[in-house]
Phi, psi and omega in degrees: 000139178290152181301317180298324177293319179300314181296314181296318178299321179296316180294318180290329182294338178253014173061040172293153183246167176049049180282123177239131179243124179254133181273107184258006186302326180266354187248333186230134175277355187260329180209159183264324183228144178234118186246137175236132180214166182240139176246153181263351183203166175299322179299320179291324175300313180293325178296325178300317179299306185293320181294316180295314180298314180295315182293322176297314180298317180297335181258013174081017178261154180296154178297144178274151173269144184240133172246135178084028182309324183263008180282149175249019181220335182200128172234150177238128180247118182256102179258038180067282182268001177227126176250126182242126174250127175239117182245158161283163183302314182297318179294321179297317178295321181296310183280330174045055180299333179302329181299321180278350181254014187301332181265003181266136179292141175264153176261132177286127180303326181294332179293335183275352184260000000 
């Protein structure tokens, strides 16, 4: 299974909403995919951390680095070639990262399945 599929399955398994995947392969030398998603609770934010880390390990990928482990509004998961942002709805609206990514192509979730 591809790494991006592992990450997406982990996010979907905990029912994160409004998942957007940006294809950065032609735009960034540092990572291939940039993901933005929304959580409805602090518990769901923490579940994203554990599910992604566990699923990556089970599939033979290196552990991801986590920023904001103790945050109740935004965490960033750095899986080297995949960056995952999980926000609460209010934080996502406040930071509006989508605005700076408007010219970047999105990946259709169905293509990853």
